[in-house]
C-alpha positions as CSV (number, residue, x, y, z in Angstrom):
1,M,3.2,7.3,-15.9
2,K,1.2,4.1,-14.9
3,N,-0.3,3.8,-11.4
4,I,1.6,1.4,-8.9
5,I,0.2,-0.8,-6.1
6,I,3.0,-1.4,-3.6
7,F,2.3,-4.6,-1.7
8,G,4.0,-6.6,1.1
9,A,3.8,-7.6,4.7
10,P,4.0,-5.2,7.7
11,G,7.5,-3.9,7.7
12,S,8.5,-4.9,4.2
13,G,9.5,-1.3,3.3
14,K,6.3,-0.1,1.4
15,G,6.6,3.4,2.7
16,T,10.3,3.5,2.2
17,Y,10.2,2.2,-1.3
18,S,7.2,4.4,-2.2
19,D,9.1,7.5,-1.1
20,E,12.1,6.6,-3.4
21,I,9.7,6.0,-6.3
22,V,7.8,9.3,-5.7
23,A,11.2,11.1,-5.5
24,K,12.5,9.6,-8.9
25,Y,9.4,9.8,-11.1
26,G,7.3,12.7,-9.3
27,M,4.2,10.4,-8.7
28,G,1.4,11.0,-6.5
29,H,1.4,8.9,-3.2
30,I,-1.8,7.6,-1.5
31,S,-1.2,6.1,1.9
32,T,-4.5,4.9,3.1
33,G,-3.4,5.4,6.8
34,D,-2.3,9.0,6.1
35,V,-5.4,9.8,4.1
36,L,-7.7,8.4,6.9
37,R,-5.9,10.3,9.7
38,G,-6.1,13.4,7.4
39,E,-9.8,13.2,6.9
40,I,-10.5,12.5,10.6
41,K,-8.3,15.4,11.7
42,N,-9.8,17.8,9.2
43,G,-13.3,16.8,10.4
44,T,-14.6,15.9,6.9
45,E,-17.9,14.1,6.6
46,L,-16.2,11.0,5.3
47,G,-13.7,11.5,8.2
48,K,-16.5,11.4,10.8
49,I,-18.2,8.4,9.3
50,A,-14.7,6.6,9.2
51,N,-14.1,7.6,12.7
52,G,-17.3,6.1,14.1
53,Y,-16.3,2.7,12.7
54,I,-12.7,3.0,14.1
55,D,-14.1,4.1,17.5
56,N,-16.3,0.9,17.5
57,G,-13.2,-1.2,16.7
58,Q,-14.8,-2.0,13.3
59,L,-13.0,-2.1,9.9
60,I,-14.1,0.7,7.5
61,P,-16.3,-0.7,4.8
62,D,-14.7,-1.0,1.4
63,E,-17.4,1.4,-0.2
64,L,-16.4,4.2,2.3
65,M,-12.7,3.6,1.8
66,I,-13.2,3.8,-2.0
67,D,-15.0,7.0,-1.7
68,I,-12.1,8.4,0.4
69,L,-9.6,7.2,-2.1
70,A,-11.5,8.4,-5.0
71,K,-11.7,12.0,-3.5
72,T,-7.9,11.9,-2.8
73,Y,-7.1,10.5,-6.4
74,D,-9.2,13.1,-8.1
75,A,-7.4,15.9,-6.3
76,L,-4.0,14.8,-7.6
77,P,-2.6,16.1,-10.9
78,K,-3.6,13.9,-13.8
79,G,-1.0,11.8,-15.8
80,Q,1.8,11.6,-13.3
81,G,0.7,8.2,-11.9
82,V,-0.1,7.4,-8.4
83,I,1.3,4.9,-5.8
84,F,-1.3,3.2,-3.6
85,D,0.3,2.1,-0.3
86,G,-1.7,0.1,2.0
87,F,-4.5,-0.6,-0.5
88,P,-6.1,-2.8,-1.7
89,R,-5.8,-5.3,1.1
90,T,-8.5,-7.8,-0.1
91,I,-9.7,-9.0,-3.5
92,A,-13.1,-7.2,-3.0
93,Q,-11.0,-3.9,-2.4
94,A,-8.8,-4.7,-5.6
95,D,-12.1,-5.2,-7.6
96,A,-13.5,-1.8,-6.2
97,L,-10.2,0.0,-6.9
98,K,-10.1,-1.3,-10.4
99,K,-13.7,-0.3,-11.1
100,M,-13.0,3.3,-9.5
101,L,-9.9,3.9,-11.7
102,A,-11.7,2.5,-14.9
103,E,-14.5,5.1,-14.3
104,R,-11.8,7.7,-14.7
105,G,-10.3,6.1,-17.8
106,D,-7.3,4.8,-15.7
107,D,-6.0,1.4,-14.7
108,M,-4.1,-0.1,-11.8
109,G,-0.9,-0.1,-13.9
110,M,1.5,-2.5,-12.0
111,M,1.8,-4.2,-8.6
112,I,5.2,-4.1,-6.9
113,E,5.4,-7.0,-4.3
114,L,8.1,-6.8,-1.6
115,V,9.0,-10.3,-0.2
116,V,10.9,-10.3,3.2
117,G,11.4,-13.1,5.6
118,E,9.4,-12.9,8.7
119,D,12.4,-13.0,11.0
120,I,13.8,-9.9,9.3
121,L,10.3,-8.1,9.4
122,M,9.9,-9.0,13.2
123,A,13.3,-7.5,13.8
124,R,12.7,-4.3,11.7
125,L,9.3,-3.7,13.4
126,L,10.5,-4.2,16.8
127,N,13.4,-1.7,16.0
128,R,11.1,0.7,14.6
129,A,8.9,0.5,17.8
130,K,12.1,1.4,19.8
131,E,13.1,4.2,17.5
132,Q,9.5,5.7,16.9
133,G,7.8,4.6,20.1
134,R,4.9,2.8,18.1
135,A,2.8,1.1,20.5
136,D,1.4,-1.1,17.6
137,D,5.0,-2.6,17.0
138,N,5.1,-5.0,19.8
139,E,5.8,-8.6,19.3
140,E,2.3,-9.9,20.1
141,T,0.5,-7.2,17.9
142,I,3.1,-7.9,15.0
143,K,2.3,-11.6,15.1
144,K,-1.3,-10.8,14.8
145,R,-0.7,-8.4,11.9
146,F,1.4,-11.1,10.2
147,E,-1.6,-13.6,10.7
148,V,-4.1,-11.1,9.2
149,Y,-1.7,-10.3,6.3
150,H,-1.4,-14.1,5.4
151,N,-5.1,-14.8,5.8
152,Q,-6.5,-11.8,4.1
153,T,-4.1,-10.0,2.2
154,A,-1.6,-12.4,0.9
155,P,-4.2,-14.1,-1.3
156,L,-4.5,-11.0,-3.3
157,A,-1.1,-11.5,-4.8
158,E,-2.5,-14.3,-6.9
159,W,-5.3,-11.9,-8.0
160,F,-2.7,-9.5,-9.3
161,E,-0.8,-12.6,-11.1
162,K,-4.0,-13.3,-12.9
163,E,-4.4,-9.6,-13.9
164,G,-0.8,-9.7,-15.3
165,M,0.4,-7.0,-12.9
166,R,2.5,-8.8,-10.4
167,N,6.2,-8.0,-10.1
168,T,7.9,-9.7,-7.2
169,F,11.1,-8.5,-5.5
170,E,12.6,-10.6,-2.9
171,W,14.9,-9.3,-0.1
172,A,16.9,-12.5,0.1
173,K,18.0,-12.1,-3.6
174,N,18.8,-8.4,-3.2
175,P,20.5,-7.7,0.1
176,S,20.9,-4.0,-0.3
177,K,18.3,-1.3,-0.7
178,E,20.2,0.1,-3.6
179,Q,20.1,-3.4,-5.5
180,M,16.4,-3.6,-4.8
181,L,15.7,-0.1,-5.9
182,A,17.6,-0.7,-9.1
183,E,15.4,-3.6,-9.9
184,I,12.3,-1.9,-9.0
185,F,13.1,1.1,-11.2
186,A,14.1,-1.1,-14.0
187,A,10.6,-2.9,-13.8
188,I,8.9,0.6,-13.7
189,D,10.7,1.8,-16.7
190,A,9.9,-1.2,-18.7
191,K,6.3,-0.9,-17.8
192,N,6.1,2.7,-18.9
193,A,8.3,2.3,-22.1
């Protein structure tokens, strides 16, 4: 099974679709947010270093994030494929991930891009805030996250295009989750045939 990068704006459904893909194909799932929280909670050396950056309001350096991801990746069973959720977010991170995987004789596989209108995303995130009590899902913060996504992360889609990995799925064309999943599964099957 090929690795998958799941890609999209905040609220586009990366976690939801990742869970569905993992359930269908038995893949590993690396969510950078979950991995970081786990490293910090477990008090690992990498977690302590990462927490130092977070406590100072700084982004974690790419090299440190790659070290953390490599450790997590190496702990997963080989050959089942892994979904990377929330990483890479920049071209430098994509280059670093590509290099890390190549050192292990693996590649990035394919990128699944979830495209959803910003009005729908805003409504989803505000609803999630109510349901889950997430403080980071207020309108002002969401707008800032969209801005960061458009300025720093969205240009990465072109990088994936050049690598021949980009597979785009648009919510407007697929109004139901089931239709979207059917198209995503078909693309994964074709890539792994």
